[in-house]
C-alpha positions as CSV (number, residue, x, y, z in Angstrom):
1,M,48.3,3.4,12.6
2,A,51.7,4.7,13.5
3,P,51.8,8.3,14.3
4,H,53.8,9.5,11.5
5,S,55.5,9.0,8.2
6,A,57.2,5.3,8.1
7,A,59.8,6.7,5.8
8,W,61.5,7.8,9.0
9,M,61.9,4.4,10.4
10,P,65.3,2.2,10.0
11,L,65.6,-0.1,7.2
12,T,65.9,-4.0,7.7
13,I,66.4,-8.2,5.7
14,V,64.3,-11.3,5.7
15,T,64.4,-15.3,4.7
16,M,61.6,-17.1,3.3
17,V,59.2,-20.3,3.4
18,L,56.3,-21.3,1.2
19,L,52.7,-22.2,1.5
20,A,51.0,-23.6,-1.7
21,P,47.8,-22.0,-2.9
22,T,45.4,-23.2,-5.7
23,L,43.6,-21.3,-8.5
24,G,40.2,-21.8,-9.8
25,F,38.0,-20.1,-12.5
26,A,34.4,-20.1,-12.4
27,A,32.7,-22.1,-15.2
28,G,32.9,-20.5,-18.6
29,E,35.2,-17.8,-17.4
30,N,38.5,-17.2,-19.6
31,P,41.6,-16.1,-17.8
32,A,42.1,-12.6,-18.9
33,R,45.0,-10.4,-18.7
34,S,45.2,-7.6,-16.3
35,G,48.0,-5.6,-17.9
36,D,51.4,-7.1,-19.3
37,R,51.2,-10.4,-17.4
38,L,48.8,-13.2,-16.9
39,L,47.7,-13.3,-13.1
40,A,48.4,-16.9,-12.5
41,P,49.6,-18.8,-9.4
42,A,53.1,-20.0,-10.9
43,D,54.1,-16.7,-12.3
44,L,52.8,-14.8,-9.1
45,E,55.1,-17.3,-6.8
46,A,58.0,-16.8,-9.2
47,F,57.6,-12.8,-9.0
48,F,57.2,-12.7,-5.0
49,D,60.0,-15.2,-4.5
50,G,62.2,-12.7,-6.5
51,V,61.1,-9.4,-4.8
52,M,61.3,-11.1,-1.4
53,A,64.9,-12.5,-2.1
54,T,65.8,-8.9,-3.0
55,H,64.2,-7.6,0.3
56,F,66.3,-10.2,2.1
57,Q,69.6,-8.6,0.6
58,T,68.5,-5.3,1.2
59,Y,66.6,-5.1,4.4
60,H,66.4,-6.5,7.8
61,I,62.9,-8.4,7.9
62,P,62.5,-11.7,9.8
63,G,59.1,-12.6,8.2
64,A,56.4,-11.8,5.8
65,A,53.1,-13.1,4.3
66,V,51.4,-12.0,1.1
67,A,48.2,-13.0,-0.6
68,V,46.5,-12.2,-4.0
69,V,42.8,-12.7,-5.1
70,K,41.1,-12.4,-8.1
71,S,37.5,-13.1,-9.3
72,G,36.4,-14.8,-6.0
73,E,39.4,-16.9,-5.8
74,I,42.8,-17.0,-3.9
75,L,45.4,-17.2,-6.5
76,F,48.4,-17.0,-4.3
77,A,49.1,-17.0,-0.6
78,K,52.7,-17.7,1.0
79,G,54.8,-17.1,3.9
80,Y,58.2,-16.0,3.9
81,G,61.0,-15.9,6.7
82,Y,60.0,-16.6,10.4
83,A,57.3,-15.8,12.7
84,D,59.5,-16.6,15.5
85,L,63.4,-16.6,15.2
86,K,64.0,-18.4,18.8
87,T,61.9,-21.3,17.8
88,R,62.7,-21.1,14.2
89,T,59.0,-21.1,13.3
90,P,58.3,-20.3,9.8
91,V,55.5,-17.9,8.5
92,D,52.5,-19.9,7.5
93,A,50.1,-17.6,5.2
94,A,47.2,-19.5,6.8
95,K,48.0,-19.6,10.3
96,T,50.5,-17.0,11.2
97,L,48.9,-13.7,12.6
98,F,50.1,-10.2,11.8
99,R,49.3,-7.1,13.5
100,I,47.6,-5.1,10.7
101,G,47.6,-1.7,12.4
102,S,45.4,0.6,10.4
103,V,43.9,-1.8,8.0
104,S,41.7,-2.5,11.0
105,K,39.9,0.7,10.0
106,L,38.5,-1.0,7.0
107,F,36.5,-3.5,9.6
108,T,35.4,-0.4,11.4
109,W,34.3,1.1,8.2
110,T,32.6,-1.9,7.0
111,A,30.5,-2.2,10.2
112,V,29.6,1.5,9.9
113,M,28.2,0.6,6.3
114,Q,26.3,-2.5,7.6
115,L,24.5,-0.3,10.2
116,V,23.6,2.2,7.4
117,E,22.5,-0.9,5.2
118,R,20.3,-1.6,8.3
119,G,18.9,1.7,8.6
120,A,20.4,2.0,11.8
121,L,22.8,4.8,11.2
122,E,22.9,7.9,9.3
123,I,26.2,8.9,7.8
124,D,25.3,12.5,7.4
125,R,23.8,12.9,11.0
126,D,25.4,14.7,14.0
127,V,27.6,12.0,15.9
128,N,26.3,13.4,19.1
129,A,22.7,12.0,18.3
130,Y,24.5,8.6,18.9
131,L,26.2,9.8,22.2
132,D,23.2,10.3,24.4
133,G,23.7,8.9,27.8
134,A,27.7,8.4,27.0
135,D,30.3,9.5,29.3
136,F,31.2,12.4,26.7
137,H,30.1,14.1,23.8
138,V,32.0,16.0,20.9
139,P,32.1,19.5,22.2
140,A,30.4,22.4,19.9
141,T,33.5,24.0,19.2
142,Y,32.1,25.3,15.7
143,P,28.6,25.8,14.6
144,E,28.8,22.8,12.3
145,P,28.6,19.3,13.6
146,I,30.6,16.4,13.1
147,T,29.0,13.4,11.0
148,M,30.0,9.9,10.4
149,A,30.9,11.2,6.9
150,H,33.5,13.5,8.2
151,L,34.9,10.7,10.2
152,M,35.1,8.3,7.4
153,N,36.7,11.2,5.1
154,H,39.0,12.3,7.9
155,T,37.8,15.8,7.6
156,A,36.4,16.0,11.3
157,G,38.6,18.7,12.2
158,F,40.3,17.1,15.1
159,E,43.8,17.6,16.1
160,D,46.1,14.6,16.2
161,R,47.0,12.9,19.3
162,N,49.9,10.6,19.8
163,V,50.3,10.4,23.6
164,G,49.2,7.0,24.6
165,L,48.3,5.8,21.0
166,F,50.1,2.5,21.8
167,S,51.1,0.5,25.2
168,H,52.9,-2.2,26.5
169,D,50.6,-2.6,29.4
170,S,47.6,-4.6,29.0
171,G,45.8,-2.4,31.5
172,S,45.5,0.2,28.8
173,V,42.9,-1.8,27.2
174,R,39.8,-0.6,28.8
175,P,36.2,0.0,27.6
176,L,36.1,2.2,24.5
177,G,34.0,4.8,25.7
178,E,36.3,5.0,28.9
179,V,39.3,5.5,26.6
180,L,37.6,8.3,24.5
181,A,36.3,10.3,27.3
182,G,40.0,10.7,28.4
183,T,41.8,11.1,25.1
184,L,39.3,12.5,22.4
185,P,41.4,15.2,20.7
186,Q,40.2,18.8,20.5
187,R,38.5,20.3,17.4
188,V,40.7,22.9,15.9
189,R,39.1,23.2,12.4
190,P,35.5,23.6,11.1
191,P,34.6,20.0,9.9
192,G,34.9,19.4,6.0
193,E,37.7,22.3,5.7
194,V,40.8,20.2,5.5
195,T,41.8,16.4,5.6
196,A,43.6,15.5,8.5
197,Y,44.1,11.6,9.0
198,S,42.7,10.8,12.5
199,N,43.0,7.7,14.4
200,H,40.7,8.7,17.0
201,G,38.1,9.7,14.6
202,A,38.0,6.1,13.4
203,A,37.8,5.0,17.3
204,L,34.9,7.3,17.8
205,A,33.4,5.8,14.8
206,G,33.8,2.1,16.3
207,Y,32.3,3.5,19.6
208,I,29.2,4.7,17.7
209,V,29.1,1.2,16.3
210,E,28.9,0.0,19.9
211,R,26.2,2.4,21.0
212,V,24.0,1.8,17.7
213,S,24.5,-2.1,17.8
214,G,24.5,-2.7,21.6
215,M,27.6,-4.7,21.3
216,P,31.2,-4.2,22.2
217,W,33.2,-2.9,19.1
218,A,35.3,-6.1,19.4
219,S,32.2,-8.5,19.6
220,Y,30.5,-6.7,16.8
221,V,33.3,-7.3,14.5
222,E,33.7,-10.9,15.3
223,E,30.0,-11.8,15.1
224,N,29.1,-9.7,11.8
225,I,32.4,-10.0,9.8
226,L,34.8,-12.6,11.0
227,K,32.4,-15.3,11.6
228,P,30.6,-14.9,8.3
229,L,33.8,-14.8,6.2
230,R,35.2,-17.7,8.2
231,M,38.2,-15.7,9.5
232,D,38.9,-18.1,12.2
233,H,42.5,-17.0,12.6
234,T,42.1,-13.1,12.9
235,T,41.1,-11.6,16.1
236,P,40.2,-7.7,17.4
237,R,41.0,-9.1,20.9
238,Q,43.9,-7.6,22.8
239,P,45.7,-9.5,24.2
240,L,45.0,-12.4,21.9
241,P,42.8,-15.2,22.7
242,P,44.7,-18.3,24.2
243,D,44.1,-20.6,21.0
244,L,45.7,-17.9,18.7
245,E,48.2,-16.2,20.8
246,G,50.8,-19.1,19.9
247,W,50.3,-18.1,16.3
248,L,51.1,-14.6,16.5
249,A,54.3,-13.5,14.8
250,V,56.8,-11.8,17.0
251,G,57.6,-8.0,16.4
252,Y,61.1,-7.4,16.0
253,E,63.7,-4.5,15.9
254,Y,67.1,-5.0,14.1
255,S,70.0,-3.8,16.5
256,P,73.1,-2.7,14.3
257,A,75.2,-2.5,17.4
258,L,74.5,-6.2,18.4
259,A,74.0,-7.2,14.6
260,R,71.0,-9.3,15.4
261,F,67.2,-8.8,15.8
262,E,65.7,-8.0,19.1
263,P,62.1,-9.2,20.0
264,R,59.9,-6.4,21.2
265,P,56.8,-6.8,23.4
266,F,53.2,-6.6,22.1
267,E,51.9,-3.5,21.0
268,Y,48.6,-2.8,22.6
269,V,46.2,-0.2,20.9
270,P,43.7,1.4,23.4
271,A,41.7,3.1,20.8
272,A,41.1,-0.3,19.4
273,P,38.8,0.3,16.2
274,A,41.8,2.5,14.8
275,G,44.3,-0.3,14.6
276,A,43.9,-3.4,16.9
277,L,43.1,-6.4,14.6
278,S,45.7,-9.3,14.2
279,A,45.2,-11.4,11.0
280,T,46.6,-14.0,8.7
281,A,47.1,-13.4,5.1
282,V,44.6,-16.0,4.0
283,D,41.9,-14.5,6.2
284,M,42.6,-11.1,4.8
285,A,42.3,-12.8,1.3
286,R,38.7,-13.7,2.2
287,F,38.2,-10.1,3.5
288,M,39.4,-8.7,0.0
289,I,36.9,-11.2,-1.7
290,S,34.2,-10.2,0.3
291,H,34.5,-6.8,-0.7
292,L,35.3,-7.3,-4.5
293,Q,32.5,-10.2,-5.0
294,A,29.7,-8.7,-2.8
295,S,27.1,-10.0,-5.1
296,R,28.7,-13.1,-6.6
297,L,29.4,-15.0,-3.6
298,E,27.9,-18.5,-4.0
299,D,27.6,-18.8,0.0
300,S,25.2,-15.8,1.2
301,R,26.2,-16.6,4.5
302,M,29.6,-15.1,3.7
303,R,28.3,-11.9,2.2
304,I,28.8,-9.0,4.7
305,L,27.4,-6.2,2.7
306,R,24.8,-6.1,-0.1
307,A,26.1,-5.5,-3.6
308,E,24.8,-1.9,-3.6
309,T,26.3,-1.1,-0.3
310,A,29.6,-2.4,-1.3
311,R,29.5,-0.2,-4.5
312,E,28.6,2.8,-2.4
313,M,31.2,2.1,0.1
314,H,33.8,1.9,-2.7
315,S,32.5,4.8,-4.5
316,T,34.4,8.1,-3.8
317,S,33.2,10.3,-0.8
318,L,35.8,12.9,-0.8
319,I,37.8,14.2,-3.9
320,Q,40.3,17.1,-3.5
321,D,42.2,16.3,-6.7
322,P,41.0,13.7,-9.4
323,H,44.6,13.0,-10.2
324,L,45.7,12.4,-6.7
325,G,42.8,10.3,-5.6
326,G,40.3,10.6,-2.7
327,I,38.6,8.7,0.0
328,A,35.9,6.3,-0.6
329,H,33.9,5.9,2.6
330,G,37.2,5.0,4.7
331,F,39.0,3.2,1.8
332,L,42.0,5.3,0.5
333,E,42.3,5.9,-3.4
334,Q,45.5,5.4,-4.7
335,P,45.7,5.9,-8.5
336,Y,48.3,4.0,-10.4
337,G,48.1,5.9,-13.6
338,R,44.9,5.5,-15.3
339,L,43.9,2.6,-12.8
340,R,41.9,3.2,-9.8
341,T,42.7,1.3,-6.6
342,I,41.4,1.5,-3.2
343,G,42.9,0.1,-0.1
344,H,44.8,1.1,3.2
345,G,48.1,0.8,4.8
346,G,48.8,-0.3,8.3
347,D,51.6,0.5,10.7
348,T,52.4,-0.2,14.3
349,F,56.0,0.5,15.3
350,L,57.0,-3.3,14.7
351,F,54.4,-4.4,12.1
352,H,53.5,-3.0,8.4
353,S,50.8,-4.1,6.1
354,E,49.0,-3.1,3.0
355,L,45.7,-4.2,1.6
356,R,45.1,-2.9,-2.0
357,L,42.1,-3.6,-4.2
358,V,41.7,-3.1,-7.9
359,P,37.7,-3.1,-8.3
360,S,37.4,-3.0,-12.0
361,H,39.6,-6.1,-12.2
362,N,38.4,-8.1,-9.1
363,V,41.9,-8.1,-8.0
364,G,43.4,-7.6,-4.5
365,I,46.7,-8.0,-2.6
366,F,47.5,-8.0,1.1
367,V,51.0,-8.1,2.3
368,A,52.5,-8.1,6.0
369,Y,55.8,-7.7,7.7
370,N,57.1,-8.1,11.3
371,S,59.9,-5.5,11.5
372,P,60.1,-1.6,10.9
373,D,61.8,-2.0,7.6
374,G,58.4,-3.5,6.3
375,A,57.2,0.1,6.0
376,V,59.7,0.5,2.9
377,A,59.6,-3.1,1.6
378,R,55.6,-3.1,1.6
379,D,55.3,0.0,-0.4
380,Q,58.2,-1.3,-3.0
381,L,56.4,-4.7,-3.3
382,V,52.8,-3.2,-4.0
383,R,54.3,-1.1,-6.6
384,A,56.3,-3.8,-8.1
385,F,53.1,-6.0,-8.5
386,L,51.4,-3.0,-10.1
387,D,54.2,-2.6,-12.4
388,R,54.1,-6.3,-13.4
389,Y,50.4,-6.8,-13.8
390,F,48.9,-3.6,-14.6
391,A,51.9,-1.9,-16.6
392,S,49.5,-0.9,-19.4
393,Y,47.6,1.7,-17.0
394,A,50.8,3.3,-15.7
395,D,50.9,5.9,-18.3
396,W,50.3,9.2,-17.1
397,P,46.8,10.4,-18.3
398,M,47.6,14.1,-19.2
399,K,50.2,15.8,-21.5
400,P,52.5,18.0,-19.6
401,A,51.7,21.7,-19.9
402,E,52.9,23.6,-22.9
403,K,56.3,24.9,-22.3
404,G,57.5,28.5,-23.7
405,T,53.7,29.7,-23.7
406,G,54.3,32.2,-21.0
407,S,51.0,31.1,-19.5
408,G,50.6,31.6,-15.7
409,S,50.2,28.9,-13.1
410,E,47.1,29.0,-10.9
411,A,46.5,26.8,-7.9
412,R,43.8,24.2,-8.2
413,P,40.5,25.6,-6.3
414,A,38.9,23.1,-4.0
415,A,35.4,23.3,-2.8
416,E,33.5,21.7,-0.2
417,S,30.0,20.5,0.4
418,G,27.9,20.4,3.6
419,S,28.8,16.6,3.8
420,G,32.3,17.4,4.1
421,T,33.2,16.1,0.6
422,A,35.5,18.4,-1.3
423,T,35.9,18.2,-5.0
424,A,38.8,20.0,-6.9
425,T,38.6,21.3,-10.6
426,S,41.6,22.3,-12.8
427,A,42.2,26.0,-13.6
428,A,42.1,26.8,-17.3
429,T,45.7,27.5,-18.7
430,G,44.1,28.9,-22.3
431,A,46.7,31.4,-23.1
432,A,48.8,29.9,-25.8
433,G,51.5,32.0,-27.3
434,T,51.0,33.4,-30.8
435,P,54.3,33.1,-32.9
436,D,55.0,35.9,-35.3
437,A,54.5,35.4,-38.9
438,T,56.8,37.2,-41.2
439,E,56.4,37.4,-44.9
440,A,59.7,36.4,-46.9
441,T,60.7,40.0,-48.1
442,G,64.0,39.1,-49.5
443,A,65.6,41.8,-47.2
444,P,68.8,40.7,-45.7
445,G,68.6,39.5,-42.2
446,A,64.8,39.2,-41.9
447,K,64.7,35.3,-41.1
448,G,67.6,35.8,-38.6
449,A,65.4,38.5,-36.9
450,T,62.6,36.6,-36.8
451,E,64.5,33.5,-35.2
452,T,65.8,35.7,-32.9
453,T,62.4,37.4,-31.9
454,G,61.0,33.9,-31.5
455,T,63.6,32.6,-29.3
456,T,63.7,35.6,-27.3
457,Q,59.8,35.1,-26.8
458,A,60.2,31.4,-25.9
459,Q,62.8,32.4,-23.5
460,A,60.8,35.0,-21.8
461,G,57.9,32.5,-21.6
462,E,60.0,30.0,-19.9
463,S,61.2,32.6,-17.6
464,Q,57.7,33.6,-16.8
465,Q,56.7,30.1,-16.1
466,V,59.6,29.4,-13.6
467,R,58.5,32.6,-11.8
468,D,54.9,31.4,-11.8
469,V,55.9,28.0,-9.9
470,A,58.1,30.1,-7.5
471,K,54.8,31.0,-5.8
472,Y,54.5,27.4,-4.3
473,A,58.0,27.7,-2.7
474,G,57.8,27.6,1.2
475,V,57.7,25.4,4.2
476,Y,54.5,23.3,4.6
477,G,53.4,21.7,7.8
478,S,51.2,18.7,8.0
479,T,47.5,19.3,9.0
480,R,47.7,16.1,10.9
481,V,49.6,17.4,14.0
482,P,48.8,17.9,17.7
483,R,47.8,21.4,18.9
484,T,47.1,21.1,22.3
485,T,49.2,18.5,24.0
486,V,52.9,17.8,24.9
487,D,53.6,16.1,21.5
488,R,53.0,19.3,19.4
489,L,56.8,19.5,19.1
490,I,56.4,16.7,16.4
491,E,55.0,19.4,14.1
492,L,58.6,20.6,13.7
493,L,59.6,17.0,12.3
494,S,56.5,16.9,9.8
495,V,57.3,19.5,7.3
496,V,57.7,19.4,3.7
497,I,59.9,21.9,2.1
498,V,59.2,23.1,-1.7
499,R,61.7,25.3,-3.6
500,P,61.8,26.1,-7.3
501,V,64.3,24.6,-9.5
502,P,66.6,27.6,-10.9
503,A,65.9,28.8,-14.3
504,D,69.1,27.6,-15.8
505,E,68.2,24.0,-14.7
506,A,64.6,24.1,-15.7
507,G,65.3,23.6,-19.4
508,T,64.3,25.6,-22.2
509,S,63.5,23.5,-25.0
510,A,59.9,22.4,-25.9
511,D,60.8,18.7,-25.4
512,G,63.0,19.3,-22.3
513,P,62.0,19.5,-18.6
514,G,59.7,22.5,-17.9
515,P,58.8,24.5,-14.7
516,S,60.0,22.2,-11.8
517,L,59.9,22.1,-8.0
518,L,62.4,20.2,-5.5
519,V,60.6,18.8,-2.7
520,T,62.0,17.4,0.5
521,L,59.8,15.3,2.5
522,S,61.8,14.6,5.5
523,P,65.4,15.5,6.8
524,S,66.4,11.7,6.1
525,R,65.6,11.9,2.3
526,G,66.9,14.0,-0.4
527,A,65.0,16.4,-2.4
528,Q,62.8,14.9,-5.3
529,R,62.0,16.8,-8.5
530,F,58.4,17.4,-9.6
531,E,57.6,19.0,-13.1
532,Q,54.7,20.9,-13.6
533,V,52.1,19.0,-15.9
534,E,49.2,21.4,-15.6
535,P,48.7,24.6,-13.4
536,G,49.2,23.6,-9.7
537,L,49.8,19.8,-10.6
538,F,53.2,18.1,-10.6
539,Q,54.4,14.7,-11.6
540,E,57.6,13.3,-9.9
541,V,60.5,13.1,-12.4
542,D,61.5,9.4,-12.6
543,G,58.9,8.4,-10.1
544,P,55.3,7.7,-9.3
545,G,54.7,10.5,-7.2
546,R,52.1,13.4,-7.6
547,I,51.6,16.7,-5.7
548,A,49.0,19.3,-6.3
549,F,48.5,22.8,-4.8
550,V,45.1,24.0,-4.0
551,T,43.7,27.5,-2.9
552,G,43.2,27.7,0.7
553,V,40.7,29.9,2.7
554,K,42.7,33.1,2.1
555,G,42.6,32.7,-1.7
556,R,46.1,31.7,-2.1
557,P,47.8,28.4,-3.2
558,D,48.8,27.6,0.3
559,R,47.6,23.9,0.7
560,L,49.8,21.0,-0.7
561,L,48.2,17.8,-1.5
562,M,50.3,14.7,-1.4
563,G,47.7,11.7,-1.5
564,S,44.3,11.1,-0.6
565,A,44.5,11.7,3.0
566,W,47.8,13.9,3.4
567,M,47.3,17.6,3.3
568,C,49.9,20.2,4.2
569,E,49.5,24.1,4.7
570,K,52.2,26.7,4.1
571,M,53.7,27.9,7.5
572,A,54.0,31.6,8.4
573,W,57.8,32.3,8.6
574,Y,57.7,32.2,12.6
575,K,56.4,28.7,12.7
576,T,59.1,27.1,10.6
577,P,61.6,25.0,12.0
578,P,64.8,27.3,11.3
579,F,63.0,30.2,13.2
580,Q,61.8,27.9,15.9
581,I,65.1,26.2,16.2
582,G,67.0,29.6,15.9
583,I,65.1,30.7,19.1
584,V,66.2,27.9,21.1
585,A,69.9,28.1,20.0
586,V,70.1,32.0,20.8
587,C,68.6,31.4,24.2
588,F,70.9,28.4,24.8
589,L,73.9,30.6,24.1
590,L,72.7,33.3,26.2
591,F,72.0,30.9,29.2
592,L,75.4,29.5,28.6
593,S,77.0,32.9,28.8
594,A,75.4,33.5,32.1
595,A,75.7,30.0,33.7
596,V,79.3,29.5,32.7
597,G,80.4,32.8,31.5
598,W,79.8,34.6,34.7
599,P,81.6,32.3,37.2
600,V,84.4,32.1,34.6
601,A,84.7,35.8,34.4
602,A,84.5,36.1,38.2
603,V,87.6,33.8,38.6
604,V,89.5,35.4,35.6
605,S,88.8,38.9,37.5
606,L,90.0,37.6,40.8
607,R,93.2,36.2,39.4
608,R,94.0,39.4,37.7
609,E,93.6,41.5,40.8
610,R,95.9,39.1,42.6
611,R,98.3,39.7,40.1
612,R,97.9,43.4,40.4
613,Q,98.3,43.3,44.4
614,P,101.6,44.7,45.2
615,Q,103.8,42.5,47.2
616,P,105.4,43.8,50.4
617,R,109.3,44.3,50.0
618,P,111.3,41.7,52.1
619,Q,112.9,43.1,55.1
620,P,116.3,42.9,56.0
621,R,116.7,41.0,59.1
622,P,117.4,43.7,61.6
623,Q,120.3,43.1,64.1
624,S,118.5,44.9,66.9
625,Q,114.7,45.0,67.8
626,P,112.4,46.0,64.9
627,Q,110.5,49.2,65.3
628,P,107.1,48.3,66.2
629,Q,105.2,50.9,64.0
630,S,106.4,49.9,60.5
631,R,104.6,46.4,60.4
632,P,101.0,48.0,61.0
633,Q,101.6,50.7,58.3
634,V,102.4,47.9,55.8
635,Q,99.6,45.8,57.0
636,T,97.1,48.6,56.5
637,Q,98.7,49.6,52.9
638,T,98.4,46.0,51.8
639,R,94.8,45.8,52.9
640,T,93.7,49.0,51.1
641,Q,95.6,47.9,47.9
642,T,94.5,44.1,47.7
643,R,90.7,44.7,48.1
644,P,89.1,42.6,45.3
645,R,87.4,44.1,42.5
646,P,83.9,42.7,41.7
647,A,83.4,40.3,38.9
648,G,80.5,39.6,36.8
649,P,78.9,39.9,33.5
650,G,80.8,42.6,31.4
651,A,82.9,43.8,34.3
652,L,79.8,44.4,36.3
653,S,81.2,47.3,38.3
654,S,84.3,49.1,39.4
655,R,83.3,48.9,43.1
656,S,82.1,46.2,45.5
657,P,78.9,44.4,44.4
658,L,75.6,45.4,46.3
659,R,73.7,42.8,47.6
660,G,71.1,43.3,45.0
661,E,73.5,42.9,42.4
662,R,74.6,39.5,44.0
663,L,70.9,38.3,44.2
664,A,70.4,39.1,40.5
665,R,73.3,37.4,39.2
666,W,72.4,34.4,41.4
667,L,68.8,34.2,40.2
668,A,69.7,34.8,36.6
669,G,72.4,32.3,36.9
670,I,70.3,29.6,38.6
671,V,67.6,30.2,36.0
672,S,70.1,29.9,33.2
673,W,71.3,26.6,34.4
674,L,67.7,25.1,34.9
675,F,67.0,26.2,31.2
676,L,70.0,24.5,30.0
677,V,69.0,21.3,31.6
678,V,65.6,21.6,30.1
679,V,67.1,22.1,26.7
680,V,69.6,19.3,27.0
681,V,67.1,16.7,28.3
682,L,64.6,18.0,25.4
683,L,67.2,17.3,22.9
684,A,67.6,13.8,24.3
685,V,64.0,13.1,24.3
686,L,63.7,14.0,20.6
687,Q,66.2,11.3,19.7
688,D,63.1,9.1,19.8
689,P,60.1,11.7,19.5
690,F,57.6,9.1,18.9
691,E,58.3,7.1,22.1
692,I,55.7,9.2,23.7
693,A,53.0,7.2,21.7
694,F,53.6,4.7,24.6
695,G,52.8,7.1,27.4
696,V,54.6,9.9,29.1
697,S,57.7,8.6,30.7
698,T,58.9,9.5,34.3
699,G,61.6,11.4,33.0
700,L,59.4,13.5,30.6
701,R,57.1,14.2,33.6
702,A,60.1,15.4,35.6
703,L,61.3,17.5,32.6
704,L,57.7,19.3,32.3
705,G,57.9,19.9,36.2
706,L,61.4,21.6,36.0
707,A,60.5,23.5,32.9
708,L,57.2,24.9,34.9
709,V,59.2,25.8,38.0
710,T,61.9,27.4,35.8
711,A,59.5,29.4,33.7
712,L,57.8,30.7,36.8
713,L,61.3,32.1,37.8
714,A,61.8,33.9,34.6
715,P,59.5,36.9,35.3
716,A,61.8,37.6,38.5
717,V,64.9,37.7,36.1
718,A,63.1,40.4,33.9
719,A,62.2,42.2,37.0
720,A,65.8,42.1,38.3
721,A,67.1,43.7,35.1
722,V,64.4,46.6,35.4
723,V,65.9,47.1,38.9
724,A,69.4,47.0,37.3
725,W,68.9,49.9,35.1
726,R,67.0,51.9,37.4
727,N,69.6,51.7,40.0
728,R,72.6,51.7,37.7
729,H,73.8,48.2,38.9
730,F,77.0,46.8,37.2
731,T,78.6,48.6,34.2
732,L,76.7,49.4,30.8
733,A,77.9,46.3,29.2
734,G,76.9,44.4,32.3
735,R,73.4,45.9,32.2
736,V,73.1,45.0,28.6
737,H,74.3,41.4,28.9
738,F,71.9,40.9,32.0
739,T,68.8,42.4,30.2
740,L,69.6,39.9,27.2
741,V,69.9,37.0,29.5
742,A,66.6,38.3,31.2
743,A,64.8,38.5,27.7
744,A,66.2,34.8,26.9
745,S,64.7,33.7,30.1
746,V,61.2,35.0,29.2
747,V,61.2,34.1,25.5
748,F,62.2,30.6,26.2
749,A,59.5,30.3,28.7
750,L,57.0,31.7,26.1
751,W,58.4,29.2,23.6
752,L,58.0,26.1,26.0
753,N,54.5,27.5,26.6
754,Y,53.7,27.6,22.8
755,W,54.8,23.9,22.4
756,N,52.8,22.9,25.3
757,L,55.9,22.0,27.3
758,L,54.8,23.6,30.3
759,G,52.8,21.9,32.9
760,F,51.3,18.3,32.0
761,R,49.5,18.7,28.9
762,F,48.6,15.2,28.0
């Protein structure tokens, strides 16, 4: 649910408490191994206790809860740490509610599939068909309509929207139709073209559930999912009902300055179907069981989907690369080696959770934390769980590409169908090198010549492979970014930098490392090395990560896949952060030279003139009456010699400044000062760029207004520069400098407009 990658959030520590669970097997069922370890309560408890103990020493996490299910039973559920540090209330896996963020989407998608099962909703139908009589419709920006399948696969083509995604004000919780009417993002791509994770797309799906069922989304979830599953300690309501409010874990942030946890207020989610639920670990275990055991539940009243519907929901509905996983009707596929897992993560600013299912083994795990460091701890815990109990599946299913063959690397093409489902195929590599065969002739040096030739060819092939992967180098921007709102600047913080490993470091032996890339995911993390395993597909060295490059609409490998719902596109040079930041830096220096340089130059020039001013010689005191004519002559001469020289940009002129010159300097100076203020305040705002998710602050509104007023003055500065050249104001150097300042004013105004920082676009 959180706007962007949780890896940027601060890291944090935790304490633990326990809740004993039980295990049972159906009659005649033998406990089977799901990897290297037997899934059993005692082993699970020892394992999670150890993992949590490590987290306590590494991060700042006040509380956590975890649950594991298998074959219709809750094998393990336990709380760790505290739900409330002030009252020292421990986490109870059965009673303590955590905000589960985007895991809530799985309830929305389940509701959609229930309506599909009843024949009330079609996933391939234009969503506008379900919005008749609503306060809004999805605009027909492109000929292709948006369908429910597009919403479930995150391929609807909406821009991202972070403004107002969260709130601390209960008044933000309004009817869903009203919320979407004011915040539905713009369509910026044809549906089905690219994956761009969308919170508002999920909210729109929830609103369609309302329209079709005739019930508010929250009421529908309560009646059709929570009650049948007896999830009595879970609620989609905001704020929580009185009987559950006291069980909600407090969200904390750790303050390094104070060396303590600070409680933070409740995070409301106006687009409720995207992330509003609060749930306990035990209740989430019941939800996992309902999906894994749809056809095997003894109590049919607890069955929320038919077996065939559950199978359809868990089947892949979008695949861009089979080795990176796809999307299964809202579930995100996350391959673990040869093992297919599906699930969803959930992130608010304070709470982080993960639900992961292993359908082939009827196993599921849920974990939740109540502090920002939970984003990192959650990923580590789920990975450690899979490493321990499914290690036999961790092997990479493909062999690395042959090294030294000289074969080229091609991007992996992606094709889309009308339903928005994309499939990817691997390009054939085919061209194997043919070593020279030399018969033994007995001629001196024949063997050495053969070895030399073979080595040279192998090295040439290695160099060719390194050159081939170099085409993937560049700066890639996420497809999940705002385009028309004030938060577009977040795009500069959501880039991935890809560069090739130099040839002398890539390795030359058949058993050594092959063509590789260095990938930087964020400024706070170092570059990670990925080795090519087949054309366009790379595996992280010493890590589980995989990335793939696919061909875009222009026929070039300009799209980077980093997961089932994470796609990036290569950015044009003029859109990259170095160029955009460079524009601001150059403009800032020019504004500084005018706002500070001109006054300083004027003061220095005035002082120099005063030093050059001839001082009148002291007259000896006369014994008689002084001659009256001498004083006026000295005064006249002094006035003539002490007339100050004008000061300004580049020694503006050797004569007194005209009125037009003075006005031009004042105008450019004021604009420069105002733009300097805009830059400084903007940098301060970017210290916490995602704070805008809670709305546009008064300070930011003032900044936007100031930027707009100043930008309106920029054309006047440009006009003054034209007049300066026409009327030969200032010196030549002064005119050049003034023109540069005027150009900076216009360029910076255009820059602000490009990033939606002129006016009030939110």
